[in-house]
C-alpha positions as CSV (number, residue, x, y, z in Angstrom):
1,M,-36.5,48.7,-37.7
2,V,-34.8,47.2,-34.8
3,V,-32.2,50.4,-34.6
4,V,-35.2,53.1,-35.1
5,G,-36.5,51.3,-31.6
6,I,-33.0,51.4,-30.0
7,L,-32.8,55.3,-30.9
8,A,-36.5,55.7,-29.8
9,V,-35.8,54.0,-25.9
10,I,-32.8,56.5,-25.9
11,G,-34.8,59.0,-26.9
12,L,-37.6,58.4,-24.5
13,I,-35.2,57.9,-21.8
14,W,-33.6,61.4,-22.4
15,L,-36.8,63.3,-22.6
16,A,-38.0,62.1,-19.7
17,S,-34.6,62.8,-17.6
18,G,-34.6,66.2,-19.4
19,L,-38.1,66.8,-18.0
20,V,-37.7,66.2,-14.9
21,L,-34.2,67.8,-14.5
22,I,-36.4,70.8,-16.2
23,A,-39.5,70.8,-13.5
24,V,-37.5,69.3,-10.2
25,P,-33.9,69.9,-10.3
26,A,-33.4,69.8,-6.9
27,W,-35.1,66.1,-6.8
28,W,-33.1,65.1,-9.7
29,S,-29.9,66.2,-8.1
30,T,-30.5,64.6,-4.6
31,L,-31.6,61.5,-6.6
32,M,-28.5,61.5,-8.7
33,T,-26.3,62.2,-5.8
34,G,-27.7,59.0,-3.7
35,M,-27.4,56.9,-7.4
36,V,-23.6,57.4,-7.4
37,S,-22.9,57.8,-3.6
38,S,-23.8,54.0,-3.4
39,P,-21.9,51.1,-4.6
40,D,-24.8,48.6,-6.0
41,R,-26.7,51.9,-7.8
42,R,-23.9,53.5,-9.2
43,F,-22.7,50.0,-11.1
44,A,-25.9,49.7,-12.5
45,L,-26.0,53.5,-13.5
46,T,-22.5,53.6,-15.0
47,Q,-23.8,50.0,-17.1
48,A,-26.7,51.7,-18.2
49,M,-24.5,55.3,-19.4
50,I,-22.4,53.0,-20.9
51,L,-24.5,50.7,-23.1
52,I,-26.4,53.8,-24.0
53,G,-23.6,55.3,-25.4
54,L,-22.5,52.0,-27.2
55,L,-25.5,52.1,-28.5
56,L,-25.7,55.4,-30.0
57,L,-22.0,54.6,-31.4
58,I,-23.3,52.1,-33.1
59,A,-27.1,52.1,-33.9
60,T,-26.5,55.7,-35.6
61,S,-24.4,55.0,-38.2
62,A,-27.2,55.5,-40.8
63,L,-27.9,59.2,-39.3
64,Q,-27.3,62.2,-41.0
65,T,-25.4,64.0,-38.5
66,V,-23.9,60.9,-37.1
67,W,-20.7,62.5,-35.8
68,L,-22.9,64.3,-33.6
69,W,-24.2,60.9,-31.9
70,V,-20.9,59.6,-32.2
71,G,-19.5,62.6,-30.2
72,L,-22.2,62.1,-27.4
73,G,-21.8,58.2,-27.2
74,V,-18.2,58.5,-26.8
75,I,-19.1,61.2,-24.1
76,A,-21.9,58.8,-22.4
77,V,-18.9,56.0,-22.3
78,L,-16.2,57.9,-20.7
79,K,-19.0,59.3,-18.3
80,G,-19.5,56.1,-17.2
81,M,-16.2,54.4,-17.3
82,F,-15.5,58.1,-14.9
83,F,-17.7,56.8,-12.5
84,L,-17.3,53.6,-12.5
85,G,-13.6,53.5,-11.7
86,A,-12.5,57.0,-10.4
87,P,-11.2,57.4,-6.7
88,E,-14.1,58.4,-4.2
89,K,-12.4,61.5,-3.5
90,L,-12.7,62.5,-7.3
91,R,-16.8,61.4,-7.7
92,V,-17.3,63.1,-4.5
93,R,-16.3,66.1,-5.7
94,A,-17.6,65.9,-9.1
95,V,-21.1,65.4,-7.8
96,N,-20.6,68.1,-5.4
97,W,-19.9,70.3,-7.9
98,W,-22.8,69.3,-9.7
99,S,-25.2,69.4,-6.9
100,R,-23.8,73.4,-6.0
101,M,-24.5,74.3,-9.4
102,P,-27.4,76.6,-9.9
103,T,-30.8,75.9,-10.5
104,W,-31.4,77.8,-13.8
105,A,-28.0,75.5,-15.1
106,H,-29.8,72.3,-14.2
107,R,-32.8,73.3,-16.2
108,I,-30.9,74.2,-19.2
109,A,-29.2,71.0,-19.2
110,G,-32.8,69.6,-19.2
111,L,-33.1,71.3,-22.5
112,C,-30.5,70.6,-24.1
113,M,-31.6,66.8,-23.1
114,V,-34.9,67.6,-24.0
115,G,-33.3,68.6,-27.5
116,L,-31.7,66.2,-28.1
117,A,-34.1,63.7,-27.7
118,V,-36.4,65.4,-29.7
119,L,-33.9,65.6,-32.4
120,L,-32.5,62.2,-32.3
121,T,-36.2,61.2,-32.9
122,I,-36.5,63.4,-35.9
123,E,-33.5,61.7,-37.6
124,A,-34.4,57.8,-36.3
125,V,-37.4,58.2,-37.9
126,R,-36.0,59.9,-41.3
127,I,-34.3,56.3,-41.6
128,V,-37.4,54.5,-42.0
129,P,-38.6,53.4,-45.4
């Protein structure tokens, strides 16, 4: 039951993030730029990314498409480690690249996040006896 709760929280975070990214991509981009540029907020953001990635690695072993969730967990951990330890110039370049992407690309990324959130929720509910 705890695993389902953890996966449900991750799904809710992804769902909310995806919906915001679809609805107001410019605000989301500004928010993420501010979070990555501030050392304290960047530390909290990267720790959350790494924690979510590790939880996906550990909690999804009972799901059918474990390879998908493990892959996403690895990507989340690597992304968090990149933003935590990358040199300032490289981080700024990555954030600028993300900010310059067209609005439709942000909305597609949000749609993918919503889809993954729904898929994770469906798979988590299946493991409940």
